[in-house]
N, C-alpha and C positions, 0 to 999 in steps of 0.2 A: 504494500500500500504506500502511495506517495506521501512524502512528509506534508505536514499542515502547519502553517504559521498563523498564530492567533493574535500576537501583539508584538510591538517593538517599543523600547523605552531607552532614550527619549525618541519622540516621533519627529524631531526636527533637528537640524544642525546647519553648520556653515557651509557655503558652496565649496570652500577649499577642502572639505572632508576632514577626517581625523577624529570625528565624534565617536566616543565609545557607546555602542548600542547593544542592548540585551534583547535577544530574539527568543520568544517563548512559543511553544507549540508541541508537536509530537512527530515521531518518526525521523529524528535527526541523526540517529546512529549511522555512521558511515558516510555522512554528508560529504560531498566532493566539491561543492561550490555554493557561495552565498553571493547574491547579486542585489544591487540597489539600481533598479531599472536595468539598463544594459551593461552596467559596470560591475565587474567582480571585485572582491575585496578579500583581505585576510580575515580569518576567523578561527575560533577555538570551540570545539564541541565539548561543552561542560557535561552534558548528559543527553539522554534521548529527548528531553523536553526543553533544553536550554543551550543556546549558542551565544557567544560573545563575539562581536565583530567591530571593525573600525569602518565608518562610512567612507566610501571613496569620494572624490570630487564629483560634483554634479550640479544640476539646476532643476528648479520646478519641484513637482510632487511625483514620486516614482514608487512602484511596488517593490517590496522586499521579498525575495524568493530564496528558497533553499532547495538545492538539487542533491539527491542521493541516488544510489543504484536503483531504487524503486521508482524514481521519477522526480518531477519538479513540483513544488508546492503551489498552492493558490496564490493569486496576485492581488487580493483585495486589502492587504495590510500595507499602508502607505507611509512613506518618509518624505518630509518636505525640507527642501533647501531654502533657507531664509536669507534675506539681505536687510541691511540697515534701513530704517524708515526715518523720515524727517521728524525732529522733535516738535512737540506741541505744548504750549503753556496754557494752563487753565486758571491759575491763581497765584498771587504773591501774599505772603504774610510775614510782617506787616507790609502795607502798601505805601508807607511813608517812613521817613527817618530824618535824623539830623544832618545838616550840611557837612559835619565833620566825618560822617561815615563811621565805620567800625562796628555797626550794629549787625546782628544776625538776621538774615532774611531767608525764608523758606519758599522755594519755587515748586509748585506742584503741576504735574502734567503727564505726558506719555512720551515714550521713546527717548528718555533723557540720559540713558546710560552712556558713559564715555564722553561726557561733556568736556570740550577743550577750552571753551571760554564762555563766560557770562558777562554781558555788557550792561552797564547802567548808563544809557546814552553812549558816549564814546569811551567811557572809562571801564576797565576790566575789574570785576570783583574777585575776591579770594575764595576759591571753592573749598569748602570744608568737608562735605559729604556728598555722595552722588549715587543714586539708584535709578532704576528705570522710570520711577514715578515721582521722585523728589530729589531736589538739590538744596543744600543749605550753603549760604555764602556770607562773607563779611562784605557789607556794602562799601563801595569806595566813596570818597568825599565828592561833594558837588555843590553848585550854587542853588539858592532857593528857587526851585522851578520843578516842572514835571519832565521826566525823561522816559525813554522807551527801554524796557528790559527785555533782552533776548538771550537765548541759549543756542550754542553751536555745537553739533556733534558730527560724526562721520556721515550722518544722514542729511546734513544741511543745517540751516538756521531757522529757528522757530518763529512763530508769530510774536508780536510785541505786546507787552502789558505795561501799564503806566505805573511809575513809582514817583512819589513827590518828596523833594527835599524841603524841610521846614527849618526855620530859625531855631537855634538851640533853646529849649525850655530850662527852667531852673531844676537842679538836681533834687532828688527826693530819696531819703534813706528809709528803709523798712526794717533792717536787722543788722546786728553785729554778731560775729562768731569767731572766737569766744567773746563774752561780754566782760571778762576780767582777765588780769594777767599780773606778772611780777612787776615790782617797782623798778627793776633794772631795765625793763623794756626788752626789745629785740625779738619778741615773739611775733608770729604772723597772725594778723587779724583780717577777716574777710568782711567787707561791707557790701550789703546787697540793697538794691533799690532800683531806680529808674533815672534816665537822663544823666548818667554818670560819666559818659564819654568825655575825654579831654580834660580830666581833672587836673587842676594846677596846684591844688593844695588839699591835704587831709590833716586836720588838726585834732589832737587830744588835749582838750583845754587850750592852753596857749602854745603848746609844743607841736611842731610839724612832724608828721610821720614820713617814713621813706616809702614811696609808692613802688610796688613790685609789678603789678599787672593792673590793667584798666580796660573795662568794656562798658557798654551802655548800662548793664545791669549789675556789674560786680567790680569791686576794687579789692586787691589784696595789698596790705601794707605791713611794714615792720613798725610795731608800736614804739614810740619814744619812751624814755624813762619818766617816772613821776613819783610823787609821794603817796603814802597810803590814803587814798580818798577816791571819790567818784568825780569824773570829769565829763564834759560834753564833747562828743565826736561830731565833726562837721566835714562836708566836702564842698570845695569851691570849683566851679567850672566857668566857662564863658557865659553861661546862663545865670550865674549867681551862686549864692551859698545855700546849702541844704538846711533842712530841719536838723535838730541835734538829737543824738541817742547817747545813753549813759554807758560809760565804761568805768570799771572799778579796778584800782591798783591794789593788789594783795601783797602782804609781806612774807607769805609762806613760800617755800622753794618751788621753782619751776620744775616740771617733770623732765626726765632725761632718759633717752633710749640708748642701749648699748648693742642690742642684737635683735634680729628677726629669725624665726624658724618655722617654716621654710622661707627662703628669700625669693621664691618664684612660685607661680601657680597658673591655673587656666584662666583664659579670658572670661569664662562663664562665672568665675568666683565660686563660692560655696565651700571652699576648703578652710580648714582651721589653721590659723597663724598665731604663734606665741610671740609676744613682744616682751623683752626683758630690759630692765633698767632700774631707775630709782625715782622716788617721789611720784609714783603712779596711782596712788590711792585716789578714789573719787573721780576717776576718769569720766568726763561727760561726753567725750567724742574721740573716736579713733578714725582717722581718715586715710584712705588710699588715694592720693591725689586729691581730687575734689569730692570723692565718693565716700560716704560714711560706711564703716563696717558695723556689724552686729556684735556687741560686747557680750561675751559668755561668762568670763570670770575676771576678777579685778582685785589685786593685792598691791602693796606698796612697791613690789619689785617685779610684778609680772601681770600682764593682761593677755587673755586669749580672746580671739575674735573670729568671726566668720567673714572671710574676705568678700568684698563686693565684686561685681563684674567690672571689667575694664578693657579697653582696647589693647592690642599688642604693643607694649611700650614699657618704659621704666617710669614708675611714679614714686613720689615721696610719701612715706608713712609717718604720721605724727600722732601724738597723744595730747589731748587737751584736758586740763583739770581747772579748778578754780584759780590756780596760780599762774596759768598760762599754757602755752603750747610748747611741746618738746622740740628738740632738734629732729631733723628728718633723717630717715634711713631709706635706702632704695629698695624697691620691690619690683620684680619683673613679671609682667603679664605675658604669657607665652601662648601663641595661637595653637589650637588643637591640630595634631597631625592629620594628614589625609593620605590615603593610598590610592593612586590612580591606575597602576598596572603592575604586573609581575612578569618576570622572565626566569623560569618557565611557569606555566599554569598547571603543569602535570608532573607527577613524580611517583616513585615507588611507595607502597604502603609502609615499608620498613624505614622510610625517611633516609637521611644521610646525604641527600643531594643539596647543592648550593642553589639558592633562589635569590634573585635580585628583586628588591622592592623599590618601586618608583613612587614619588609623591611630593608632598610639601611639608615643611616644618619638621624635618626628620633629624636635625642636628643633635638634639638632646634625647634621642631614643634610649629608653632604659629596658624595654622588653618588646618582643615580637611574638605574637601567638598565631598558630594555625588552628582555628577553632578554639578549643579549650587548652590545647597543648602548646607549651612554650618552645620556641625555637632556640637553638644554640649558635655559637660562633658569630655573634653579632659584630658587624664591621660597618660603621657609618662612613660612607664615602663623601657625601656632601649633604646639604640641606634637602636635596631632592632624590637621593639614592643611598641605599644600604644593601648589604648582603647578609644572609643568614644560612644556617644549615637547618633544613626542614626536619621536624620531628616525625616520628611514626604517626600514622593516622589512617582514616578510612573515609570514603565518600568525598563530597565536595564541601569545603569549609571556607570561611571568610578569614583572610589574613589581616590582623590588626596590629597597629603600632601604638605603643604607649610612651608618652613623654610627660614632663611636668605640666604640659598644656592639656592633658587628657588622653583619651584613647580614640583612635580613628574608627569610623563606621563604614558600612557598605553603601552609604548614601550616594557616593560619587565614584566614578572610575570603575575599574574591573579588578577587585581584590580577591577574586575567587580562585581557589587552588583545589585540584582534584587528585585524590590518591588512587593509584592504579595497582591492581594485583599483578604479580609477575606473570608474564605470558607463559602458557603451558601448551606443548604440542602432544597430541595423543595419537596422531596417525597421518600418513601421507598416502594419497590416492592419485595415481599409482605410486608405488614405492621404487620404481625403476623406469628407465627410459633411455633413449638414444644418447650416445656420447656427443652427438652433434648439437644437443639441446633443442629448445623450441617446444618442449612438451608442456602441456598445462597440468600442473600438479596442485591438488587440493590439500592444503594444510588444515587439519582439524585440531581443535583444542579449546582453549579458554583464554579470556582476557586479551583478545587479539584486536579489539576495536582500534587502538591507537598504534598499530603496527607501522613502523617507519623504515624497516629494512628486513629483507629475507636474503640469506646467503646459503649457497650450496658449496660446501667445502671452502668457505671464506670468500667465494665469488658472489658479488651482488646479483640478485635476480630481480627482474621487473615483477610487480605484483599488484593486486587489487584486494582491498579488504571488503569482504562480503558481509560479515557480521562479527559479533564478538567471538564466535566459535569457528569462523571459517575465513581463510585467506586463499586466494588462487594465485599461484606464482608460475612464471614461465621459466623452465629450467635453462640455465646457461650451458654452454658446451663444457665438456670435461673429459679427462682421461678415463678409459674404462676402469671400473672399480667402484668402491664404496666411499661415499663422502657423507659428512654430517650436514643436515639441514637445520638452521637456527633462525627463529624469528626474533626481532628486537622491537621493543616499545620504550617509551620514556621510563618504564619501570625496570628495564634491563633486558638481558637475553633469556630466551626460553631454554628449556632442555633441548638436546640434540637428538634427531631421529636419522637413521641411516637411509641413504638413497643410493641406488646402484646404477651406474652408467653402463649400459650394454654396448658392446662394440658394434659399430655400424657395418 
């Protein structure tokens, strides 16, 4: 019965080809060809119901077919070659901002991936994040007027939406964090509010603070020293001076950090981190960069927290108590590893063969598993490649990589590895033939699906795999006498059976 294709995933890819596609169906054993429309491609038979393939180059929508000795499959399962489309904008938020720029603006629309430039009138904005449906930017400066905002991608330039520059309003403060600190000053304080861009001065009472960062909604400063008391904190911009918030100077010692354990973790957060130091009692906040952690335990010398999520980068970890904010220590967010492909996808059930794993974020790999079984001989070659020695196993398993950033999944690429039983020969039909060769010899046995070589006394023979239990080979010429016939698969060599060359 001819093979049947029921689905392909993904069902679309780039015209240049190279997309990893999983083909599901039935009757795939012994498949000799996979085509995307008229174009053949490389493929791996994972099982009778699963094939993995790389899409060839092509255009339009084409059927995906599988050819086996029993025939060619149906042609109603389709794969579409896609090309970039022009971007389109539907909204801006906010649609206005200060003439100084520097505020964050969110652009929503379609086909926005791979934006190369966002213009506010003639001025380019700084792109912060970019997905297919949303871009966030830092607005450039401009004069009090309305300008056209456009996005440019490989697909072209979008329609224009209107953004209005307005004269700077007076700054407004809504909160301080922390609201107290040591009399010596030097701790970091975050001021949150609105219209804070272009701050020229931040004062704690009569004393100016050192400004570290400044956006429209947030300022970070190094607090100046002061006497044990409460003072008014204000911000001054071109729009004027803000309302005042209260900050209290304490005479108790500021917290100090000496170590973190661990010093890195996954971007998803959720792992437990222990902070060691002094004067840590009564911690009101532990921050990883700008993100607060969940505090689990707290003593004078140790705090344990659940790390928050964060982007792949290094951030400063600080502890804040009523006395102030500690010195920072670095913590590294590590992106989760991915496995995109293997070389090879097949191997013996006893393991022991070398497998190359391809992917991303592999540098800090600590473990590689084939299903539930750990591999040995780990050798990290680069951030995109490593080799291991496969463990023993059976069936088709997912190969996963573990780093401090987490464990890879089967969501992307082709991480599947199939264990093969050693090939076995039970009979040759016929078991003799002319010394001139050219006779069709049926090799019977087991585990023959992935046969990649047949030899008669060490001489390669042409062959075709009929099933897991049958291979038909054409005998090469040979001297009269008896030779050994051996079949080979990725699981190794079969046992040898005698074949007799009769004199012609």
